[in-house]
N, CA, C, O and the ligand as a Tripos MOL2 file, in Angstrom:
@<TRIPOS>MOLECULE
protein
  301   299    76     0     0
PROTEIN
NO_CHARGES

@<TRIPOS>ATOM
      1 N           4.6340   21.0550  -43.3410 N.3       1 MET1
      2 CA          5.1440   22.2300  -42.6320 C.3       1 MET1
      3 C           5.2170   23.4260  -43.5800 C.2       1 MET1
      4 O           5.7480   23.3320  -44.6860 O.2       1 MET1
      5 N           4.6710   24.5530  -43.1200 N.am      2 LYS2
      6 CA          4.6990   25.7430  -43.9710 C.3       2 LYS2
      7 C           6.1230   26.3050  -44.0390 C.2       2 LYS2
      8 O           6.9340   26.1340  -43.1290 O.2       2 LYS2
      9 N           6.3790   26.9620  -45.1280 N.am      3 ARG3
     10 CA          7.7350   27.4320  -45.3890 C.3       3 ARG3
     11 C           8.2320   28.4210  -44.3240 C.2       3 ARG3
     12 O           9.3800   28.3420  -43.8870 O.2       3 ARG3
     13 N           7.3640   29.3460  -43.9140 N.am      4 ASP4
     14 CA          7.8040   30.3370  -42.9310 C.3       4 ASP4
     15 C           8.0030   29.6910  -41.5510 C.2       4 ASP4
     16 O           8.8450   30.1220  -40.7640 O.2       4 ASP4
     17 N           7.2260   28.6740  -41.2880 N.am      5 ARG5
     18 CA          7.3780   27.9350  -40.0270 C.3       5 ARG5
     19 C           8.7480   27.2530  -40.0050 C.2       5 ARG5
     20 O           9.4350   27.2480  -38.9840 O.2       5 ARG5
     21 N           9.1250   26.6870  -41.1280 N.am      6 PHE6
     22 CA         10.4040   26.0180  -41.2390 C.3       6 PHE6
     23 C          11.5570   26.9980  -41.0790 C.2       6 PHE6
     24 O          12.5500   26.7070  -40.4120 O.2       6 PHE6
     25 N          11.4110   28.1530  -41.6950 N.am      7 ALA7
     26 CA         12.4430   29.1890  -41.5950 C.3       7 ALA7
     27 C          12.6230   29.6150  -40.1470 C.2       7 ALA7
     28 O          13.7430   29.8110  -39.6750 O.2       7 ALA7
     29 N          11.5130   29.7530  -39.4590 N.am      8 GLU8
     30 CA         11.5480   30.1390  -38.0410 C.3       8 GLU8
     31 C          12.2820   29.0720  -37.2250 C.2       8 GLU8
     32 O          13.1370   29.3800  -36.3950 O.2       8 GLU8
     33 N          11.9310   27.8350  -37.4790 N.am      9 LEU9
     34 CA         12.5510   26.7130  -36.7730 C.3       9 LEU9
     35 C          14.0600   26.7050  -37.0120 C.2       9 LEU9
     36 O          14.8520   26.5270  -36.0870 O.2       9 LEU9
     37 N          14.4270   26.8980  -38.2450 N.am     10 LEU10
     38 CA         15.8370   26.9010  -38.6230 C.3      10 LEU10
     39 C          16.5810   28.0260  -37.9060 C.2      10 LEU10
     40 O          17.7080   27.8570  -37.4400 O.2      10 LEU10
     41 N          15.9160   29.1780  -37.8320 N.am     11 ARG11
     42 CA         16.5270   30.3290  -37.1790 C.3      11 ARG11
     43 C          16.7880   30.0200  -35.7010 C.2      11 ARG11
     44 O          17.8470   30.3500  -35.1680 O.2      11 ARG11
     45 N          15.8160   29.3880  -35.0530 N.am     12 VAL12
     46 CA         15.9460   29.0400  -33.6410 C.3      12 VAL12
     47 C          17.0810   28.0360  -33.4430 C.2      12 VAL12
     48 O          17.8840   28.1680  -32.5200 O.2      12 VAL12
     49 N          17.1350   27.0540  -34.3020 N.am     13 VAL13
     50 CA         18.1810   26.0370  -34.1970 C.3      13 VAL13
     51 C          19.5570   26.6670  -34.3880 C.2      13 VAL13
     52 O          20.4890   26.3710  -33.6410 O.2      13 VAL13
     53 N          19.6800   27.5250  -35.3780 N.am     14 MET14
     54 CA         20.9570   28.1750  -35.6390 C.3      14 MET14
     55 C          21.3640   29.0740  -34.4730 C.2      14 MET14
     56 O          22.5480   29.1720  -34.1490 O.2      14 MET14
     57 N          20.4030   29.7220  -33.8500 N.am     15 ALA15
     58 CA         20.7000   30.6340  -32.7460 C.3      15 ALA15
     59 C          21.1820   29.8680  -31.5220 C.2      15 ALA15
     60 O          22.0750   30.3200  -30.8050 O.2      15 ALA15
     61 N          20.5860   28.7120  -31.2910 N.am     16 SER16
     62 CA         20.9460   27.9430  -30.1040 C.3      16 SER16
     63 C          22.1960   27.1110  -30.3410 C.2      16 SER16
     64 O          22.8410   26.6730  -29.3890 O.2      16 SER16
     65 N          22.5400   26.8910  -31.5990 N.am     17 ALA17
     66 CA         23.7180   26.1030  -31.9320 C.3      17 ALA17
     67 C          24.5800   26.8640  -32.9300 C.2      17 ALA17
     68 O          24.5760   26.5610  -34.1230 O.2      17 ALA17
     69 N          25.3290   27.8670  -32.4320 N.am     18 PRO18
     70 CA         26.1350   28.6920  -33.3350 C.3      18 PRO18
     71 C          27.2450   27.8940  -33.9960 C.2      18 PRO18
     72 O          27.7680   28.2830  -35.0400 O.2      18 PRO18
     73 N          27.5950   26.7820  -33.3820 N.am     19 GLU19
     74 CA         28.7160   26.0160  -33.8860 C.3      19 GLU19
     75 C          28.3700   24.5300  -33.8350 C.2      19 GLU19
     76 O          27.8820   24.0300  -32.8210 O.2      19 GLU19
     77 N          28.6220   23.8450  -34.9190 N.am     20 GLU20
     78 CA         28.4280   22.4070  -34.8930 C.3      20 GLU20
     79 C          29.7610   21.7310  -35.1570 C.2      20 GLU20
     80 O          30.5170   22.1560  -36.0310 O.2      20 GLU20
     81 N          30.0490   20.6870  -34.4080 N.am     21 ILE21
     82 CA         31.3320   20.0190  -34.5870 C.3      21 ILE21
     83 C          31.1130   18.5960  -35.0670 C.2      21 ILE21
     84 O          30.0470   18.0180  -34.8520 O.2      21 ILE21
     85 N          32.1020   18.0430  -35.7040 N.am     22 ASP22
     86 CA         32.0070   16.6590  -36.1370 C.3      22 ASP22
     87 C          32.7550   15.7630  -35.1480 C.2      22 ASP22
     88 O          33.2680   16.2350  -34.1340 O.2      22 ASP22
     89 N          32.8110   14.4720  -35.4540 N.am     23 CYS23
     90 CA         33.3730   13.5120  -34.4990 C.3      23 CYS23
     91 C          34.8490   13.7870  -34.2100 C.2      23 CYS23
     92 O          35.2930   13.6370  -33.0710 O.2      23 CYS23
     93 N          35.6060   14.1860  -35.2230 N.am     24 ASP24
     94 CA         37.0280   14.4770  -35.0120 C.3      24 ASP24
     95 C          37.2110   15.6450  -34.0590 C.2      24 ASP24
     96 O          38.0500   15.6090  -33.1580 O.2      24 ASP24
     97 N          36.4100   16.6800  -34.2730 N.am     25 GLN25
     98 CA         36.4920   17.8530  -33.4030 C.3      25 GLN25
     99 C          36.0260   17.5170  -31.9970 C.2      25 GLN25
    100 O          36.5300   18.0450  -31.0060 O.2      25 GLN25
    101 N          35.0580   16.6320  -31.9430 N.am     26 PHE26
    102 CA         34.5840   16.1840  -30.6330 C.3      26 PHE26
    103 C          35.7280   15.5370  -29.8520 C.2      26 PHE26
    104 O          35.9640   15.8640  -28.6890 O.2      26 PHE26
    105 N          36.4260   14.6240  -30.5040 N.am     27 LEU27
    106 CA         37.5100   13.9060  -29.8330 C.3      27 LEU27
    107 C          38.6400   14.8430  -29.4360 C.2      27 LEU27
    108 O          39.3150   14.6330  -28.4280 O.2      27 LEU27
    109 N          38.8400   15.8990  -30.2580 N.am     28 GLU28
    110 CA         39.8790   16.8780  -29.9270 C.3      28 GLU28
    111 C          39.5450   17.6260  -28.6370 C.2      28 GLU28
    112 O          40.4380   18.0110  -27.8830 O.2      28 GLU28
    113 N          38.2670   17.8220  -28.3960 N.am     29 ARG29
    114 CA         37.8560   18.6730  -27.2790 C.3      29 ARG29
    115 C          37.3510   17.9010  -26.0790 C.2      29 ARG29
    116 O          37.0800   18.4850  -25.0300 O.2      29 ARG29
    117 N          37.2230   16.5930  -26.2260 N.am     30 VAL30
    118 CA         36.5400   15.8450  -25.1680 C.3      30 VAL30
    119 C          37.3130   15.8890  -23.8480 C.2      30 VAL30
    120 O          36.7040   15.8690  -22.7780 O.2      30 VAL30
    121 N          38.6480   15.9500  -23.9100 N.am     31 ALA31
    122 CA         39.4420   16.0120  -22.6790 C.3      31 ALA31
    123 C          39.1770   17.3180  -21.9400 C.2      31 ALA31
    124 O          38.9840   17.3300  -20.7240 O.2      31 ALA31
    125 N          39.1710   18.4230  -22.6950 N.am     32 ALA32
    126 CA         38.8750   19.7260  -22.1040 C.3      32 ALA32
    127 C          37.4570   19.7320  -21.5500 C.2      32 ALA32
    128 O          37.1820   20.3110  -20.4990 O.2      32 ALA32
    129 N          36.5860   19.0880  -22.2700 N.am     33 PHE33
    130 CA         35.1910   19.0040  -21.8260 C.3      33 PHE33
    131 C          35.1020   18.2960  -20.4800 C.2      33 PHE33
    132 O          34.4280   18.7750  -19.5680 O.2      33 PHE33
    133 N          35.7720   17.1690  -20.3520 N.am     34 LEU34
    134 CA         35.7320   16.4010  -19.1080 C.3      34 LEU34
    135 C          36.3030   17.1990  -17.9450 C.2      34 LEU34
    136 O          35.8180   17.1100  -16.8180 O.2      34 LEU34
    137 N          37.3510   17.9870  -18.2360 N.am     35 GLU35
    138 CA         37.9820   18.7660  -17.1730 C.3      35 GLU35
    139 C          37.1500   19.9730  -16.7760 C.2      35 GLU35
    140 O          37.2190   20.4350  -15.6370 O.2      35 GLU35
    141 N          36.3640   20.4820  -17.7160 N.am     36 SER36
    142 CA         35.6860   21.7590  -17.4880 C.3      36 SER36
    143 C          34.2800   21.6200  -16.9450 C.2      36 SER36
    144 O          33.7580   22.5440  -16.3230 O.2      36 SER36
    145 N          33.6690   20.4790  -17.1730 N.am     37 VAL37
    146 CA         32.2880   20.3180  -16.7110 C.3      37 VAL37
    147 C          32.2600   20.3210  -15.1880 C.2      37 VAL37
    148 O          32.9830   19.5720  -14.5320 O.2      37 VAL37
    149 N          31.4150   21.1750  -14.6500 N.am     38 GLY38
    150 CA         31.3120   21.3090  -13.1980 C.3      38 GLY38
    151 C          30.6710   20.0960  -12.5710 C.2      38 GLY38
    152 O          30.1150   19.2390  -13.2580 O.2      38 GLY38
    153 N          30.7580   20.0320  -11.2260 N.am     39 PRO39
    154 CA         30.1710   18.9100  -10.4850 C.3      39 PRO39
    155 C          28.6580   18.8290  -10.6810 C.2      39 PRO39
    156 O          28.0660   17.7560  -10.5760 O.2      39 PRO39
    157 N          28.0480   19.9660  -10.9650 N.am     40 ASP40
    158 CA         26.6070   19.9800  -11.1920 C.3      40 ASP40
    159 C          26.2590   19.7600  -12.6530 C.2      40 ASP40
    160 O          25.1100   19.9160  -13.0670 O.2      40 ASP40
    161 N          27.2800   19.3920  -13.4310 N.am     41 GLY41
    162 CA         27.0380   19.0780  -14.8380 C.3      41 GLY41
    163 C          26.9260   20.2960  -15.7200 C.2      41 GLY41
    164 O          26.4410   20.2070  -16.8480 O.2      41 GLY41
    165 N          27.3770   21.4540  -15.2100 N.am     42 GLU42
    166 CA         27.2810   22.6600  -16.0180 C.3      42 GLU42
    167 C          28.3850   22.7090  -17.0660 C.2      42 GLU42
    168 O          29.5560   22.4730  -16.7690 O.2      42 GLU42
    169 N          27.9890   23.0210  -18.2950 N.am     43 VAL43
    170 CA         28.9410   23.0360  -19.4000 C.3      43 VAL43
    171 C          29.3330   24.4700  -19.7250 C.2      43 VAL43
    172 O          28.4610   25.3090  -19.9490 O.2      43 VAL43
    173 N          30.6430   24.7690  -19.7570 N.am     44 PRO44
    174 CA         31.0900   26.1120  -20.1330 C.3      44 PRO44
    175 C          30.6250   26.4500  -21.5520 C.2      44 PRO44
    176 O          30.5300   25.5670  -22.4050 O.2      44 PRO44
    177 N          30.3340   27.7310  -21.8000 N.am     45 PRO45
    178 CA         29.7820   28.1360  -23.0960 C.3      45 PRO45
    179 C          30.6130   27.6840  -24.2930 C.2      45 PRO45
    180 O          30.0630   27.2900  -25.3210 O.2      45 PRO45
    181 N          31.9300   27.7410  -24.1600 N.am     46 ASP46
    182 CA         32.7590   27.3930  -25.3140 C.3      46 ASP46
    183 C          32.8080   25.8910  -25.5600 C.2      46 ASP46
    184 O          33.3660   25.4420  -26.5610 O.2      46 ASP46
    185 N          32.2320   25.1230  -24.6600 N.am     47 LEU47
    186 CA         32.2280   23.6730  -24.8540 C.3      47 LEU47
    187 C          30.8190   23.1270  -25.0660 C.2      47 LEU47
    188 O          30.5930   21.9170  -25.0330 O.2      47 LEU47
    189 N          29.8790   24.0430  -25.2830 N.am     48 ARG48
    190 CA         28.4980   23.5990  -25.5060 C.3      48 ARG48
    191 C          28.3950   22.7730  -26.7670 C.2      48 ARG48
    192 O          27.5660   21.8660  -26.8550 O.2      48 ARG48
    193 N          29.2390   23.0820  -27.7550 N.am     49 ALA49
    194 CA         29.1910   22.3270  -29.0050 C.3      49 ALA49
    195 C          29.5330   20.8540  -28.7650 C.2      49 ALA49
    196 O          29.0140   19.9610  -29.4350 O.2      49 ALA49
    197 N          30.4220   20.6260  -27.7890 N.am     50 VAL50
    198 CA         30.7820   19.2480  -27.4360 C.3      50 VAL50
    199 C          29.5690   18.5300  -26.8500 C.2      50 VAL50
    200 O          29.2480   17.4040  -27.2310 O.2      50 VAL50
    201 N          28.9020   19.2110  -25.9130 N.am     51 ALA51
    202 CA         27.7040   18.6320  -25.3040 C.3      51 ALA51
    203 C          26.6330   18.4060  -26.3580 C.2      51 ALA51
    204 O          25.9080   17.4110  -26.3360 O.2      51 ALA51
    205 N          26.5540   19.3490  -27.2760 N.am     52 GLN52
    206 CA         25.5380   19.2470  -28.3130 C.3      52 GLN52
    207 C          25.8110   18.0620  -29.2450 C.2      52 GLN52
    208 O          24.8830   17.3970  -29.7050 O.2      52 GLN52
    209 N          27.0790   17.8110  -29.5140 N.am     53 HIS53
    210 CA         27.4250   16.6820  -30.3700 C.3      53 HIS53
    211 C          26.9820   15.3680  -29.7330 C.2      53 HIS53
    212 O          26.5630   14.4380  -30.4230 O.2      53 HIS53
    213 N          27.0790   15.3070  -28.4230 N.am     54 LEU54
    214 CA         26.6440   14.0950  -27.7130 C.3      54 LEU54
    215 C          25.1680   13.8160  -27.9340 C.2      54 LEU54
    216 O          24.7310   12.6650  -27.9640 O.2      54 LEU54
    217 N          24.4020   14.9050  -28.0880 N.am     55 GLU55
    218 CA         22.9650   14.7570  -28.2860 C.3      55 GLU55
    219 C          22.6520   14.1030  -29.6240 C.2      55 GLU55
    220 O          21.6500   13.4030  -29.7670 O.2      55 GLU55
    221 N          23.5140   14.3380  -30.5920 N.am     56 VAL56
    222 CA         23.2040   13.8900  -31.9470 C.3      56 VAL56
    223 C          24.0410   12.6960  -32.3760 C.2      56 VAL56
    224 O          23.7780   12.1080  -33.4260 O.2      56 VAL56
    225 N          25.0450   12.3230  -31.5860 N.am     57 CYS57
    226 CA         25.9490   11.2630  -32.0270 C.3      57 CYS57
    227 C          26.1180   10.2010  -30.9350 C.2      57 CYS57
    228 O          26.9250   10.3780  -30.0230 O.2      57 CYS57
    229 N          25.3650    9.1040  -31.0230 N.am     58 PRO58
    230 CA         25.4310    8.0430  -30.0190 C.3      58 PRO58
    231 C          26.8220    7.4130  -29.9220 C.2      58 PRO58
    232 O          27.2280    6.9530  -28.8550 O.2      58 PRO58
    233 N          27.5410    7.3970  -31.0310 N.am     59 GLU59
    234 CA         28.8750    6.7870  -31.0290 C.3      59 GLU59
    235 C          29.8280    7.5550  -30.1280 C.2      59 GLU59
    236 O          30.5850    6.9580  -29.3630 O.2      59 GLU59
    237 N          29.7900    8.8690  -30.2190 N.am     60 CYS60
    238 CA         30.6690    9.6830  -29.3790 C.3      60 CYS60
    239 C          30.2110    9.6540  -27.9240 C.2      60 CYS60
    240 O          31.0260    9.7780  -27.0100 O.2      60 CYS60
    241 N          28.9180    9.4930  -27.7150 N.am     61 LYS61
    242 CA         28.4170    9.3760  -26.3530 C.3      61 LYS61
    243 C          28.9970    8.1030  -25.7160 C.2      61 LYS61
    244 O          29.3810    8.0970  -24.5460 O.2      61 LYS61
    245 N          29.0490    7.0440  -26.5040 N.am     62 GLU62
    246 CA         29.6330    5.7900  -26.0210 C.3      62 GLU62
    247 C          31.1090    5.9810  -25.6910 C.2      62 GLU62
    248 O          31.6150    5.4930  -24.6800 O.2      62 GLU62
    249 N          31.7820    6.7100  -26.5840 N.am     63 GLU63
    250 CA         33.2030    7.0170  -26.3810 C.3      63 GLU63
    251 C          33.4190    7.7630  -25.0680 C.2      63 GLU63
    252 O          34.3420    7.4600  -24.3120 O.2      63 GLU63
    253 N          32.5620    8.7320  -24.8130 N.am     64 LEU64
    254 CA         32.6600    9.5210  -23.5870 C.3      64 LEU64
    255 C          32.3910    8.6550  -22.3590 C.2      64 LEU64
    256 O          33.0750    8.7710  -21.3420 O.2      64 LEU64
    257 N          31.3900    7.7890  -22.4670 N.am     65 ASP65
    258 CA         31.0830    6.8940  -21.3480 C.3      65 ASP65
    259 C          32.3030    6.0320  -21.0070 C.2      65 ASP65
    260 O          32.6110    5.8070  -19.8370 O.2      65 ASP65
    261 N          32.9830    5.5580  -22.0400 N.am     66 ALA66
    262 CA         34.1790    4.7390  -21.8300 C.3      66 ALA66
    263 C          35.2620    5.5570  -21.1300 C.2      66 ALA66
    264 O          35.9400    5.0620  -20.2290 O.2      66 ALA66
    265 N          35.4180    6.8060  -21.5500 N.am     67 LEU67
    266 CA         36.4030    7.6990  -20.9280 C.3      67 LEU67
    267 C          36.0660    7.9510  -19.4680 C.2      67 LEU67
    268 O          36.9520    7.9910  -18.6140 O.2      67 LEU67
    269 N          34.7870    8.1190  -19.1900 N.am     68 LEU68
    270 CA         34.3630    8.3660  -17.8080 C.3      68 LEU68
    271 C          34.6650    7.1560  -16.9370 C.2      68 LEU68
    272 O          35.0940    7.2970  -15.7920 O.2      68 LEU68
    273 N          34.4410    5.9790  -17.4790 N.am     69 GLU69
    274 CA         34.7630    4.7500  -16.7550 C.3      69 GLU69
    275 C          36.2530    4.7370  -16.3900 C.2      69 GLU69
    276 O          36.6400    4.3930  -15.2730 O.2      69 GLU69
    277 N          37.0650    5.1230  -17.3710 N.am     70 LEU70
    278 CA         38.5070    5.1730  -17.1930 C.3      70 LEU70
    279 C          38.8890    6.1310  -16.0670 C.2      70 LEU70
    280 O          39.7310    5.8290  -15.2200 O.2      70 LEU70
    281 N          38.2350    7.3060  -16.0870 N.am     71 HIS71
    282 CA         38.5070    8.3280  -15.0620 C.3      71 HIS71
    283 C          38.1760    7.7790  -13.6730 C.2      71 HIS71
    284 O          38.9300    7.9680  -12.7190 O.2      71 HIS71
    285 N          37.0420    7.1010  -13.5810 N.am     72 ARG72
    286 CA         36.6200    6.5690  -12.2860 C.3      72 ARG72
    287 C          37.6170    5.5350  -11.7780 C.2      72 ARG72
    288 O          37.9030    5.4590  -10.5830 O.2      72 ARG72
    289 N          38.1450    4.7350  -12.7180 N.am     73 GLY73
    290 CA         39.0980    3.7170  -12.3420 C.3      73 GLY73
    291 C          40.3780    4.2880  -11.7590 C.2      73 GLY73
    292 O          41.0220    3.6760  -10.9070 O.2      73 GLY73
    293 N          40.7390    5.4970  -12.2460 N.am     74 GLU74
    294 CA         41.9880    6.1080  -11.8230 C.3      74 GLU74
    295 C          41.9140    6.6780  -10.4080 C.2      74 GLU74
    296 O          42.8820    6.6240   -9.6500 O.2      74 GLU74
    297 N          40.7580    7.2190  -10.0730 N.am     75 SER75
    298 CA         40.6700    7.9470   -8.8080 C.3      75 SER75
    299 C          40.3440    7.0360   -7.6310 C.2      75 SER75
    300 O          40.2380    7.5060   -6.4980 O.2      75 SER75
    301 ZN         30.4070   11.8590  -33.1310 Zn       76 ZN76
@<TRIPOS>BOND
     1     1     2 1
     2     2     3 1
     3     3     4 2
     4     3     5 am
     5     5     6 1
     6     6     7 1
     7     7     8 2
     8     7     9 am
     9     9    10 1
    10    10    11 1
    11    11    12 2
    12    11    13 am
    13    13    14 1
    14    14    15 1
    15    15    16 2
    16    15    17 am
    17    17    18 1
    18    18    19 1
    19    19    20 2
    20    19    21 am
    21    21    22 1
    22    22    23 1
    23    23    24 2
    24    23    25 am
    25    25    26 1
    26    26    27 1
    27    27    28 2
    28    27    29 am
    29    29    30 1
    30    30    31 1
    31    31    32 2
    32    31    33 am
    33    33    34 1
    34    34    35 1
    35    35    36 2
    36    35    37 am
    37    37    38 1
    38    38    39 1
    39    39    40 2
    40    39    41 am
    41    41    42 1
    42    42    43 1
    43    43    44 2
    44    43    45 am
    45    45    46 1
    46    46    47 1
    47    47    48 2
    48    47    49 am
    49    49    50 1
    50    50    51 1
    51    51    52 2
    52    51    53 am
    53    53    54 1
    54    54    55 1
    55    55    56 2
    56    55    57 am
    57    57    58 1
    58    58    59 1
    59    59    60 2
    60    59    61 am
    61    61    62 1
    62    62    63 1
    63    63    64 2
    64    63    65 am
    65    65    66 1
    66    66    67 1
    67    67    68 2
    68    67    69 am
    69    69    70 1
    70    70    71 1
    71    71    72 2
    72    71    73 am
    73    73    74 1
    74    74    75 1
    75    75    76 2
    76    75    77 am
    77    77    78 1
    78    78    79 1
    79    79    80 2
    80    79    81 am
    81    81    82 1
    82    82    83 1
    83    83    84 2
    84    83    85 am
    85    85    86 1
    86    86    87 1
    87    87    88 2
    88    87    89 am
    89    89    90 1
    90    90    91 1
    91    91    92 2
    92    91    93 am
    93    93    94 1
    94    94    95 1
    95    95    96 2
    96    95    97 am
    97    97    98 1
    98    98    99 1
    99    99   100 2
   100    99   101 am
   101   101   102 1
   102   102   103 1
   103   103   104 2
   104   103   105 am
   105   105   106 1
   106   106   107 1
   107   107   108 2
   108   107   109 am
   109   109   110 1
   110   110   111 1
   111   111   112 2
   112   111   113 am
   113   113   114 1
   114   114   115 1
   115   115   116 2
   116   115   117 am
   117   117   118 1
   118   118   119 1
   119   119   120 2
   120   119   121 am
   121   121   122 1
   122   122   123 1
   123   123   124 2
   124   123   125 am
   125   125   126 1
   126   126   127 1
   127   127   128 2
   128   127   129 am
   129   129   130 1
   130   130   131 1
   131   131   132 2
   132   131   133 am
   133   133   134 1
   134   134   135 1
   135   135   136 2
   136   135   137 am
   137   137   138 1
   138   138   139 1
   139   139   140 2
   140   139   141 am
   141   141   142 1
   142   142   143 1
   143   143   144 2
   144   143   145 am
   145   145   146 1
   146   146   147 1
   147   147   148 2
   148   147   149 am
   149   149   150 1
   150   150   151 1
   151   151   152 2
   152   151   153 am
   153   153   154 1
   154   154   155 1
   155   155   156 2
   156   155   157 am
   157   157   158 1
   158   158   159 1
   159   159   160 2
   160   159   161 am
   161   161   162 1
   162   162   163 1
   163   163   164 2
   164   163   165 am
   165   165   166 1
   166   166   167 1
   167   167   168 2
   168   167   169 am
   169   169   170 1
   170   170   171 1
   171   171   172 2
   172   171   173 am
   173   173   174 1
   174   174   175 1
   175   175   176 2
   176   175   177 am
   177   177   178 1
   178   178   179 1
   179   179   180 2
   180   179   181 am
   181   181   182 1
   182   182   183 1
   183   183   184 2
   184   183   185 am
   185   185   186 1
   186   186   187 1
   187   187   188 2
   188   187   189 am
   189   189   190 1
   190   190   191 1
   191   191   192 2
   192   191   193 am
   193   193   194 1
   194   194   195 1
   195   195   196 2
   196   195   197 am
   197   197   198 1
   198   198   199 1
   199   199   200 2
   200   199   201 am
   201   201   202 1
   202   202   203 1
   203   203   204 2
   204   203   205 am
   205   205   206 1
   206   206   207 1
   207   207   208 2
   208   207   209 am
   209   209   210 1
   210   210   211 1
   211   211   212 2
   212   211   213 am
   213   213   214 1
   214   214   215 1
   215   215   216 2
   216   215   217 am
   217   217   218 1
   218   218   219 1
   219   219   220 2
   220   219   221 am
   221   221   222 1
   222   222   223 1
   223   223   224 2
   224   223   225 am
   225   225   226 1
   226   226   227 1
   227   227   228 2
   228   227   229 am
   229   229   230 1
   230   230   231 1
   231   231   232 2
   232   231   233 am
   233   233   234 1
   234   234   235 1
   235   235   236 2
   236   235   237 am
   237   237   238 1
   238   238   239 1
   239   239   240 2
   240   239   241 am
   241   241   242 1
   242   242   243 1
   243   243   244 2
   244   243   245 am
   245   245   246 1
   246   246   247 1
   247   247   248 2
   248   247   249 am
   249   249   250 1
   250   250   251 1
   251   251   252 2
   252   251   253 am
   253   253   254 1
   254   254   255 1
   255   255   256 2
   256   255   257 am
   257   257   258 1
   258   258   259 1
   259   259   260 2
   260   259   261 am
   261   261   262 1
   262   262   263 1
   263   263   264 2
   264   263   265 am
   265   265   266 1
   266   266   267 1
   267   267   268 2
   268   267   269 am
   269   269   270 1
   270   270   271 1
   271   271   272 2
   272   271   273 am
   273   273   274 1
   274   274   275 1
   275   275   276 2
   276   275   277 am
   277   277   278 1
   278   278   279 1
   279   279   280 2
   280   279   281 am
   281   281   282 1
   282   282   283 1
   283   283   284 2
   284   283   285 am
   285   285   286 1
   286   286   287 1
   287   287   288 2
   288   287   289 am
   289   289   290 1
   290   290   291 1
   291   291   292 2
   292   291   293 am
   293   293   294 1
   294   294   295 1
   295   295   296 2
   296   295   297 am
   297   297   298 1
   298   298   299 1
   299   299   300 2
@<TRIPOS>SUBSTRUCTURE
     1 MET1         2 RESIDUE 1 A MET
     2 LYS2         6 RESIDUE 1 A LYS
     3 ARG3        10 RESIDUE 1 A ARG
     4 ASP4        14 RESIDUE 1 A ASP
     5 ARG5        18 RESIDUE 1 A ARG
     6 PHE6        22 RESIDUE 1 A PHE
     7 ALA7        26 RESIDUE 1 A ALA
     8 GLU8        30 RESIDUE 1 A GLU
     9 LEU9        34 RESIDUE 1 A LEU
    10 LEU10       38 RESIDUE 1 A LEU
    11 ARG11       42 RESIDUE 1 A ARG
    12 VAL12       46 RESIDUE 1 A VAL
    13 VAL13       50 RESIDUE 1 A VAL
    14 MET14       54 RESIDUE 1 A MET
    15 ALA15       58 RESIDUE 1 A ALA
    16 SER16       62 RESIDUE 1 A SER
    17 ALA17       66 RESIDUE 1 A ALA
    18 PRO18       70 RESIDUE 1 A PRO
    19 GLU19       74 RESIDUE 1 A GLU
    20 GLU20       78 RESIDUE 1 A GLU
    21 ILE21       82 RESIDUE 1 A ILE
    22 ASP22       86 RESIDUE 1 A ASP
    23 CYS23       90 RESIDUE 1 A CYS
    24 ASP24       94 RESIDUE 1 A ASP
    25 GLN25       98 RESIDUE 1 A GLN
    26 PHE26      102 RESIDUE 1 A PHE
    27 LEU27      106 RESIDUE 1 A LEU
    28 GLU28      110 RESIDUE 1 A GLU
    29 ARG29      114 RESIDUE 1 A ARG
    30 VAL30      118 RESIDUE 1 A VAL
    31 ALA31      122 RESIDUE 1 A ALA
    32 ALA32      126 RESIDUE 1 A ALA
    33 PHE33      130 RESIDUE 1 A PHE
    34 LEU34      134 RESIDUE 1 A LEU
    35 GLU35      138 RESIDUE 1 A GLU
    36 SER36      142 RESIDUE 1 A SER
    37 VAL37      146 RESIDUE 1 A VAL
    38 GLY38      150 RESIDUE 1 A GLY
    39 PRO39      154 RESIDUE 1 A PRO
    40 ASP40      158 RESIDUE 1 A ASP
    41 GLY41      162 RESIDUE 1 A GLY
    42 GLU42      166 RESIDUE 1 A GLU
    43 VAL43      170 RESIDUE 1 A VAL
    44 PRO44      174 RESIDUE 1 A PRO
    45 PRO45      178 RESIDUE 1 A PRO
    46 ASP46      182 RESIDUE 1 A ASP
    47 LEU47      186 RESIDUE 1 A LEU
    48 ARG48      190 RESIDUE 1 A ARG
    49 ALA49      194 RESIDUE 1 A ALA
    50 VAL50      198 RESIDUE 1 A VAL
    51 ALA51      202 RESIDUE 1 A ALA
    52 GLN52      206 RESIDUE 1 A GLN
    53 HIS53      210 RESIDUE 1 A HIS
    54 LEU54      214 RESIDUE 1 A LEU
    55 GLU55      218 RESIDUE 1 A GLU
    56 VAL56      222 RESIDUE 1 A VAL
    57 CYS57      226 RESIDUE 1 A CYS
    58 PRO58      230 RESIDUE 1 A PRO
    59 GLU59      234 RESIDUE 1 A GLU
    60 CYS60      238 RESIDUE 1 A CYS
    61 LYS61      242 RESIDUE 1 A LYS
    62 GLU62      246 RESIDUE 1 A GLU
    63 GLU63      250 RESIDUE 1 A GLU
    64 LEU64      254 RESIDUE 1 A LEU
    65 ASP65      258 RESIDUE 1 A ASP
    66 ALA66      262 RESIDUE 1 A ALA
    67 LEU67      266 RESIDUE 1 A LEU
    68 LEU68      270 RESIDUE 1 A LEU
    69 GLU69      274 RESIDUE 1 A GLU
    70 LEU70      278 RESIDUE 1 A LEU
    71 HIS71      282 RESIDUE 1 A HIS
    72 ARG72      286 RESIDUE 1 A ARG
    73 GLY73      290 RESIDUE 1 A GLY
    74 GLU74      294 RESIDUE 1 A GLU
    75 SER75      298 RESIDUE 1 A SER
    76 ZN76       301 GROUP 0 **** ****
């Protein structure tokens, strides 16, 4: 990969992901995330980092799936 191509790629990634969160921050926000996601699966802008973390962290995705199961059981 050429250097300028890489720089361009990095710029695009940084622009689309202004904020990256780790697993602790994910867990802090996951409740708000569950409450805020619309029925059509739309994610509010301030919680995009949470959705983005799911893309890169299978462990937290599993955690969320477990939480969703719990929610379904309650209703
Ligand atoms: Zn994680």
